[in-house]
N, C-alpha and C positions, 0 to 999 in steps of 0.2 A: 504493500500500500504506500502511496505517496506520503512522505513525511508531513507535508503541508495539510493533507487531509486529516491525518491523525491528530496533528497539533490543533487544527480547527475544531475537531470533535472534542478534544480535551478542554479547549477554551470554553466550550458550551457546558461541559459536564461540571466545571468548577464554579459556574455562576450561581449565586444565591437566589432564592425566591423564584425559581423557574416554575411556570405553570405545570400542573400535574400531567397534562397531556404531552407536554414537551419532555418532561422527565421520563415518562413511560416510553416514549418513542426512542429517546437516547439509550435507555436501558435495553430495549429490544434489539437495537443494532450493535450493541457492545461487541459481539463476537462475529459480526457479519461485515467483512471488509467491502463487499460490493455495495451494500446499503450505505455504508459510510461514504464511499467514493461518490455515489450518486447524490447524497444529501449535502456533502461538504466539498466535493471536488471542483465545484464551480459556483457561480452565483446566478440567481434568477435573472434572465434577460429582461430589460425594460425598454420597450419600444414605443412607437406612436400609438399602439393599442393598449399601453400599460403593461402589466405583467400578469401571468397566470401560471399556476403550478400546483403540484400535489401539496396538501397540507401536512405539516410535520416539523420536526426539528432540523435545522440546517440552513445554510446560506442559499441552497437551491430549493428551498421549500417556502410555502406560504405559512407564515406564523406571525405573532404580534411584533417580532423584532424586524422582520423584513418589511412588514407593513409600516411600522414606524419609520424605517429607513426611507421608504417611498414617500410617506407624508412629509418627512423632514426635507426631502429633495424639493417637494412642491413649496414648502414653507420658506426654504432658503431662497428659492427663485422669487417668491412673492416679496421677500424682504428687499429685493432690488428695485421694486416698483415704487411709484410715488404713494404717499400715505393714503390719499383718497381712494386709489385703486385697491390697495391692500385691504382697506376697511370694508370693501364690498364683500369680502369673505368668500367662503366655499360652501356649496350645498353638498350634502352627503346622503347617499341612500345605500340600501343593501338588500340582498335576496334571502332566500330561505335556507341557505347552506349552513353547515356547521361553521361556527366562528364568524359568520358574516356580520352580525350585530357587533360582536366584540371588535372586529377589525375596523368597523366604521367608527366606533367610539374611541378606539386607540388613535385613529387618524385625527379625530377632533381634539384629543388631548395633546397631540404633538403640535397641531396648528395653534391651539390655544396657548401653548407655552410661548409662541411667537406673537401672541396677542392678535391673532388673525381670527375674526369672527367665523363661526360655523353655524350652519342651519341643517340639522340632522333630522331625518324622518323618524317619527316615533315608532315605526314598525316597517316591515318589508314593503317595498314599493318597486314597480317596474323600472327598468332602465330608461324607457322613453319618458316616464314622469320625472326622472332625475334631470334629463336633458331639458324638459319643459321648465323645471324649477330653476335651473341656472338662468334661463332667459327671463322667467317671470319675476324672480327675486333680484335680478340684475347682479348676481354674484360674479366674481371674476373667474371662478373655476368650479368644477364639480368633481366629486369622487363617487364612483359606483363600485361597491364590493360585490362581485359576481364572477362566476366562471361560466356564465351563460348556459350552454347546453352540454357541458362536459359532465363526465361521471361524478359520483358523489365525493370522491377523494380530492377533487380539485376546488380551488377558489381563485379569485383574481382581484386585481386593483386597477380600475380604469380611470383616467383623468380626462375631464371635459373642459373645453375652453369657454370663454365668455359668450360665444354665439350658441352654446348648447351642443356643438359638435365635439368629437374627440379632439383633444389638444393638437393644434397644428404641429408639423414636424419641427419647425424652428424652436418653438417654446418647449416642445417635448424633448428635444436634444439638450437644451439648456438644463431642464429638470433632471434628465438622466445624468448629466455631468455633476450636478449637485448631489444626486443620490450616491454616486460612486465616491465622492469626496468624504461622505459620512460612512467610512468603512467599518468603524467600531459600532456594531449594532447595539451594544449594551450601554453605550454612552449617550444615546439619544434621550433627551429629557422630555418629560410630559408634565402637565399640570393636572391635579386631581379634578375629576369631572364635577364634583359638587362645587368646587371653587369657581370653575368656569361657568356653571349654571347660575350661581348666585351673583356673579359679576356681569352676567348678560353676554359673555363672549361666546358661549355655546348655547344655541337656541334649538328647541324642538319644533318641528313643523309636521303637518299632517292634513287634517280635514280641510283646512283653509286652502291648501294647494290642490288637494283632490278636487274640490268644488270647481276651482278655476280651470284645472286641466280637463275635467269632464265637460265643462261648458264649451271648451274648444273642440273636444272630440266629437261633440254633438253636431258640429258643422260639417263633418266628413260625409254624412249621408246626403244624397242628392234628391231622390224622389220620395218625399215623405208620404204622399198618398199611396204609393206602392207598398211602403212598410205598413201603413195603417190597414190597407185592404188585403194584403197577401202575407207580408212578413210577420205580422202579429200572430198569425195562425200557423205559420210554417214550423214544422217540428225539426229541430236540429240538436246536436249534442256538442257541448263545449267541455274541454279539459284544460286546466292550467298546469298539468303535469307536475303537481306538488309545489308550484311556485307562486310568483307574485301576481299572476293574472287573476287569482281568486279575489284579490282585493278590489280591483278596479274594473276588470272586464265585465263582470256580472252587473255591476251598477251601470256601466255604459250601455250594455244591451237593453236593460230594462228602461233606462231613461230614453233610449231611442225608440222604444215601442215594440221590441222583440220580447214577447211574453211567453212564448210556447217552447222555449228551449229547455234542455235538461243538462245538468252537469254530471260528470263521472264522479260519484261520491268519494271513492277511494283516492282519486287523484286531486281532490279539492282540499286535501289535508296538506298543509305546508310542511312536508316531511323531508328533512335533509338526507334521509336514507334513500329517497326515491324508490320505495320498496316494490312498486308495481312495474318499473321499467329501469333497467340498469343504465340505459342511455336516454336521458330525458330530452330527446331531440326530435322535433316533429318531422325531420327529414327521414327518420327511421320508421319503417312499417310497424315494428314491435311497440312503439309508443302509442299506437292506436288499438292495441288488442282489446283493452277494456272498453274503449269507446265503440268498437265494432259490436261487441256483445250487447251493450246498452242500446246502440243504434238499431239493431235488429229487433230488440225487445219492444222499443217504442216506435218502430217504423220511421226513423229519422231520415230526412232527405240528405243531410250533410253532417259530417263530423269535423269539428274544428279543434285544434290544439295549439297552445302557445308554449314556448319553452320556459324554464324556471324564472328568467328575468323578463319575460314577456316582450322580447324584441323580435323574436322569430315566430312565424305562424305557418302551420301546415293544415291540409284538409283532405278528406276523402269523401267521395260522392257515391250514393247508392245507385247500383246498376239494376237493370230489369230483372236479373236473377236474384236480387236481394243482397248480393255481396257488395262490398265497398271498394271502389277504385281510388287509390291515392293519386293526387295530382302532384306534379313536380313543382318546385319553386318557380321555374320559368313559366309553367302553364298557369299557375295562380296569378303571377304578375301580368301575363298577357291577357287573361280574361278580365282582370280588374282594369287594366289599361283600356281595353276595347270598350268596356262599359263607360268609363269616365269620359272618353273622347266622344262616344256616340251620344251620351246624355248631354254633354256640353254643346255639341253641334245641334242637337234637337232643340235645346233651349236658347240657342243663339248666344251662348256665353263662351264659345271656344275662341281664345285670343289669337290674333294673327301671328304673334311672336312666341307661341307656345313651344315648350321643349320638355322632353323627358330626359332623365339622367340614369344611366345604368353602368354597371361595371363591365370591363372588357371581356370578362368570362361569362357574361349573361347572354341570353338568347337574342338572336337577330330577328326572331319573329316579331319582337316588340318594335324593332326598327321599321319593319314593313307595315305594321299596324299604324304606327305614328305617321309615317310618310303618307299613308292613304288619307289621313285627315289634315295633311299639310303641316304636321308638327315635326320639329327637328328632334334629333337624338344626340345627346352628348355622352360619349363613352369616356369613362374615367377609370382610374386604377381601382383594384379591389380594396375595399375598406370604406365604410359609410362616411368616414370623415371627408372623403373626396366628393361625395354627393353633397354633403353639408357645405363644403367650400364653394361648389358650383352655385348652390342656392344663394349663398352670401354674395357672390359676384353678381348674380341676377338682380338682387335687391339693391345693390349699390350702383351698378352700371345701368340698370333699367333697360337692358337690351333683350331680355327674354323673360317669359313668364313660366315659372316652374309648374308642371302639371302632375308629375309622378316620378318617383325614384325607386329603384329596386336593385337587389343582388340576387343571383340564382340560388343562394344559400338561404332561401326562405325569409328574406328581409325586405320590407316594403315601407314606403313613406308616401302618404297621400297629401297631407297638408303640412306646410313647413313651420308650424308653431313648435314642432319638435325637430331636432337635427340629427336623429339617429333612427334606426329601424323601429317601427312602432306596431306591435301586434294588437294593441288596443284599438287604434284607428282601423287596422286592417280587418279585425273581426267584425266590426260594424259594416264596413263597405262590402265585405265578402258575403255577409248575410243578406245584404240588400241585393247583390248581384244574383245570389241563389233564388231570392224571391222574384226577381225579374224573369229568370228562366222558368220558374215554376208557374208564373202567370201565363206563360205560353205553352204550358204542358211539357216543359223540357227540364233538363238538369244542367248543373254547371259543366258536366262532362260533355253534354250536347253543345254547350257554348264553345268549349275548346275545339270540338270536332268541326264546328262551323268555321272557325278561324283557320283550321288546317285545310279545309276544302277551298278556302278563299286564297290563302297565302302560301300553301305548301305544308307538307307534314314534317314537323320538326321533332327530333328526338335528341336527347343528350345524356351523358353519363360522366360522373366524376370518379376517377380511380385515385384513391388515396393510399399511399404507401407510408407506413409508419417506420420511424427510425428512433427508437428509444435509446437511452443510455448516453454516456458522455461522448461517445464517438458518433452519435446520431447526426450532429450538425456537420461533421466532416463528410459523412456519407451523402447527406443531402447536397452539400456544396460540390461533391464529386460529380453527381448526376448532372447538375446545371453546367458545370465546367465541361463535361464531356460533350454536351449538346452544343455548347458555344464553340468548342474547339473543332467539332466535326458537324457543321450544320446539316440538317436533314434536307435532302432534295426530293424525297418521296416518302409517303406513308401509305401503307395498305395498297400499293400499286398505283397510287395517284400522285401526280406531280405537285410539289409545293410551288405555288405561283408567287407567293411572297411570304416573308417572315419578319417578325419584329423582335428586336432585343430591347426591352424597355430599360435595361440597365445602362445602355449606351444611347438610348433614344434614337436608334437607327432602324429604319424600315428598308428592307432589301428585296427587290423583285427577282424573278427567275433569271433575268439577264444580268444581274449583278448591280443594277442601278440602285442608288441609295437616296433616301430622303429623311428628313428629321421628324421625329414624333414629338408633338407639343404637349407632352405630359411629364410630370416629375419622374425622375429615374426610379426604377423598381426592379427587383430581381424576378422578372417574368419574361417568358418567351412565348410567342404565339405564331402559329403557322396557318396560312390559308391555302386550300387545295383546289384543284381544278374541277371539283364536283360540288362546290358550295360548302364543303366540310371545313371546319376549323378545329384546331387543337391548340390548347394552351398549357403551359407548365409553370407552376409557381410553388415555392415552399410556403406552408401555412405560416401566418403571422403569430399564431397563438398555440400551435401544437407541433410536435416533432413529426411532421408529415410533408411529403411532396405530393402535390395534387396535379393530376393530369385531367384536363377538361376536354370533352369532345362534344361537338354538335354536328349533326348530319341533317340533311334535307332530302326528301324524295316525294313521289307523287301519290303514295298510298301508305296506309298504316303498316301493312305487311312489308312493303318495300323498305320503309324507313327503319323498321325493326331489324330486318335482315342486314341492312347496311350498317346499322349501329353495332350489331354483334360482330360483324366482320372487322370493323375498326377497333373494337375493344380487344378482340383476339390478337390483332396485329400489334396493338400498343402494349399488351401484356408481354409479348415476346420482346419488344423493344426495351421495355422497362427492366426485364430480367437481364438483358444484355448490359444495360447501363449499370445496374447494381453490381453485376459480377465482373465487370470490365476492370 
């Protein structure tokens, strides 16, 4: 074992007054060098999306000491700001995971030591409501304690900027530099919570912000008569997957007029064990197992689920045989977009300078839908902060009107009073769209099929390869390096017509001609092929994974399914070669 790893471990062991869970974890790894190496051999990476990791003892774990370090980095950065800006303070929220409330309050105690005001939610709240609170309370920053859709052993720390979006790269880099300067985790000072509360430096927020957020959410729905006449009686199932959606989504649905929905009772318990689903992620079919059983029992038209921090949303639609078909994130986004644009066109409220914003790894079906309504598409890098930045630009430059934003990974934004993915907004609009198709004797899936018939059949798949352990980052870097050193000229027998390397901002066509990409640099590669297929490769920003995205287009469902399978098989072989090379 590395001497530094053992010395770091011993440094923790000798600390007085360690929490019981940390002491237990240290004792459990006493004779396990691999565990020690993973926990102490490196530090949690802190990027523009904050940090996320397994909870436990160590510098590479989420615990009160690494959380204090992150909060100290934010506080040190805010100490460089003018006094009026500092005094705007920080809004803080947390999800239903183990230690989330503790981490939120520890963050407030660190900031309080610097006399920076905090506004801490009194209980669990969704990520989008934290984004709203930053804007609504005019705080300088926000902290969300969440690991989103990760398994139960994870937690995370996300920092938001004053626009309600995730902290921009410039400020985030400065905060990271301050975090690294505070290398002695046990020297970071805190002020007792009671002292901060009595002095008014730490403040609790809750129902007052809920009311204002829900008032804004209510504006998402478009056809109120449709909800009154059809939506109020439409049967559907909602699950918060043991998370924060239970707090706000149900109130939002009832206030909007959806009275006939039912919740999955077992998954409406805010349980950090996530006992009914090991992966509380609406991308995964298993997350809908209980919803499907309940849906069949009550004859529900639609099943809707949000992840634990209620920023992502998935759904399944009842088919004629009584079974439920899951929609992909791209399909949900496309059917929402089509409804928004058609409704605005019908009512004469579609702006001439309208635009949608999507990530570069999200479906081009949305591009075709938008273009058919005379609406532009802005492709941005993966990460909702880039969608938030685009919205901010539109509001300051007044050159476009934001109409919809999404990422294929089940994240959508309808109205920009929030600057992150918002499953609470989405559950209301998706229920309305389901009611719209029901009023025509159709389902949401029929709506997707209508788009396919009009614009072409689209299918996509993400292949995620995990690389755990300390050498995981090296393996991931090797794959991207191999692809850059030996550019692909064909995939699955089809010619690459152009490829983009976003790390150098260069687009190269098949003849070798290059042009500049006007996006920030990012570790992403994308290939366009001669049959309308595209493939993208990027390492995850929050997990030890390299993701390969594929989208194919064809003239029928059978053809596109076969085409996708062919590409997946070809890419699997390519990935194996890259890993073993």
